[in-house]
C-alpha positions in Angstrom: -4.3 -20.3 -18.8 -1.9 -20.5 -15.8 -2.4 -18.0 -13.2 -0.2 -17.1 -10.3 -2.5 -15.8 -7.5 -0.8 -13.4 -4.9 -2.4 -12.8 -1.5 -0.1 -10.0 -0.4 1.1 -9.5 3.2 4.6 -8.6 4.7 4.6 -11.5 7.2 2.8 -14.2 5.1 2.4 -13.6 1.4 0.2 -16.4 -0.1 1.1 -17.7 -3.4 -0.8 -20.1 -5.6 -0.7 -21.4 -9.2 -3.9 -22.6 -11.0 -4.1 -23.9 -14.5 -7.4 -24.3 -16.6 -10.2 -22.4 -18.5 -13.6 -21.2 -17.4 -16.2 -23.9 -17.6 -13.7 -26.7 -17.1 -12.2 -28.5 -14.1 -9.2 -26.5 -12.7 -5.8 -27.9 -11.5 -3.7 -26.6 -8.7 0.0 -26.5 -9.9 1.5 -25.2 -6.7 0.6 -23.4 -3.4 2.6 -21.9 -0.6 3.6 -18.7 1.5 6.4 -16.5 1.1 7.3 -15.7 4.9 9.3 -12.7 6.4 10.2 -12.2 10.2 8.2 -9.6 11.9 11.3 -8.2 13.6 13.2 -7.6 10.3 13.5 -4.1 8.9 11.0 -3.3 6.1 13.7 -3.1 3.2 15.0 -6.8 3.7 11.4 -8.1 4.1 10.4 -6.5 0.7 13.5 -8.0 -0.9 12.6 -11.4 0.5 9.0 -11.2 -0.9 10.4 -10.2 -4.2 13.1 -13.2 -4.1 10.0 -15.5 -3.2 7.8 -14.3 -5.9 10.5 -14.3 -8.5 11.2 -18.1 -7.5 7.4 -18.8 -8.0 7.6 -17.0 -11.4 10.6 -18.8 -12.6 9.4 -22.2 -11.5 5.7 -22.0 -12.7 5.8 -19.5 -15.7 2.3 -18.1 -15.2 0.7 -16.3 -18.2 -1.0 -13.9 -15.7 -0.6 -12.6 -12.1 -3.7 -12.0 -10.1 -3.2 -9.9 -6.9 -5.7 -9.0 -4.3 -6.6 -5.2 -4.6 -5.7 -3.3 -1.5 -8.6 -1.6 0.1 -8.8 0.8 3.1 -8.8 -0.9 6.4 -9.1 0.4 9.9 -5.4 -0.6 10.6 -3.2 1.9 8.6 -0.1 -0.2 9.4 -1.6 -3.4 8.1 -2.8 -1.9 4.8 0.4 -0.1 4.3 2.2 -3.6 4.6 -0.2 -5.2 2.3 0.0 -2.5 -0.3 3.9 -2.7 -0.3 3.7 -6.4 -0.7 1.2 -6.0 -3.4 3.4 -3.5 -5.3 6.3 -6.0 -5.2 4.3 -8.7 -6.7 3.1 -6.3 -9.4 6.6 -5.1 -10.2 8.0 -8.7 -10.4 5.2 -9.6 -13.0 5.5 -6.1 -14.9 9.3 -6.6 -15.0 8.7 -9.8 -16.9 5.9 -8.4 -19.1 3.3 -10.6 -17.4 -0.2 -9.1 -17.4 -1.3 -8.2 -13.8 -5.0 -8.2 -12.7 -6.2 -6.8 -9.5 -9.4 -8.3 -7.7 -11.1 -7.2 -4.6 -11.6 -9.6 -1.7 -15.3 -9.5 -2.2 -15.0 -10.1 -5.9 -12.9 -13.2 -5.2 -15.1 -14.6 -2.5 -18.3 -14.1 -4.8 -16.5 -15.8 -7.7 -15.5 -18.8 -5.5 -18.3 -19.1 -3.0 -21.2 -17.3 -4.6 -21.2 -14.7 -1.6 -18.9 -11.5 -1.4 -19.3 -11.8 2.5 -18.0 -15.4 2.7 -15.7 -16.1 5.6 -12.1 -17.6 5.2 -13.3 -21.1 6.1 -15.9 -21.0 3.4 -13.4 -19.7 0.9 -10.8 -22.6 1.9 -13.7 -25.3 1.7 -14.7 -24.1 -1.8 -11.1 -23.8 -3.2 -10.5 -27.4 -1.7 -13.7 -28.7 -3.5 -13.0 -26.7 -6.8 -9.5 -28.0 -7.1 -10.3 -31.5 -5.9 -7.8 -31.3 -3.1 -7.9 -33.7 0.0 -7.6 -30.8 2.4 -7.8 -27.0 2.6 -4.4 -25.3 1.9 -2.8 -24.0 5.1 -2.6 -21.3 6.1 -5.4 -19.2 4.9 -3.3 -17.0 2.9 -2.4 -19.9 0.7 -6.0 -20.8 0.1 -6.7 -17.1 -0.7 -4.0 -17.1 -3.3 -5.5 -20.0 -5.0 -8.9 -18.4 -4.8 -7.5 -15.3 -6.5 -6.3 -17.4 -9.4 -9.5 -19.2 -9.8 -11.4 -16.0 -9.8 -9.2 -14.5 -12.5 -9.5 -17.7 -14.6 -13.2 -17.5 -14.3 -13.5 -13.7 -14.9 -10.9 -13.3 -17.5 -13.1 -14.2 -20.6 -15.8 -11.5 -19.7 -13.2 -8.9 -18.7 -11.5 -9.5 -22.0 -14.9 -9.2 -24.0 -15.7 -6.0 -22.1 -12.3 -4.5 -22.7 -12.6 -5.2 -26.5 -16.0 -3.7 -26.7 -14.8 -0.5 -25.1 -11.8 -0.2 -27.3 -13.9 -0.9 -30.4 -16.4 1.9 -29.2 -13.6 4.3 -28.6 -12.2 3.5 -31.9 -15.5 4.1 -33.5 -15.9 7.4 -31.8 -12.6 8.5 -32.9 -13.4 7.7 -36.5 -16.6 9.6 -36.2 -14.9 12.7 -35.0 -12.1 12.7 -37.8 -14.5 12.0 -40.6 
């Protein structure tokens, strides 16, 4: 499974591609950051993020895109920019028919470090260890993108089984009502 993780942001949008399956060693395929200037208008910044993500999709051809789920923060301006960058990533994937999964920050931290309250340094250290890198990816947005991809690879099998069980239950319930 090849996953593009996206840590959305208007100034720095972290991107990272990880390949592998749950229970086996994972491989980093690529990592980076799509940057936009703070003093540029919103529209051109969103276009730049779209172009950057499209380049990553073209180059790495992921099977899935994992995006950090935007949650309420104290700074509304920050959360709006994050949500806008997140929507661009989801749109790019949807346009290509690539499934998108959203993961909360605490879910990603728990998957990678074992604690949903881990700090950025702990996440970076575990990403480095799990992907057998010589140093943590910089900036932290890049490490977070890799952590999102790792989280998705590890959680996808369980999520797929759960979705199948729910679908089967719904199908059986429908059959029971029409019979």
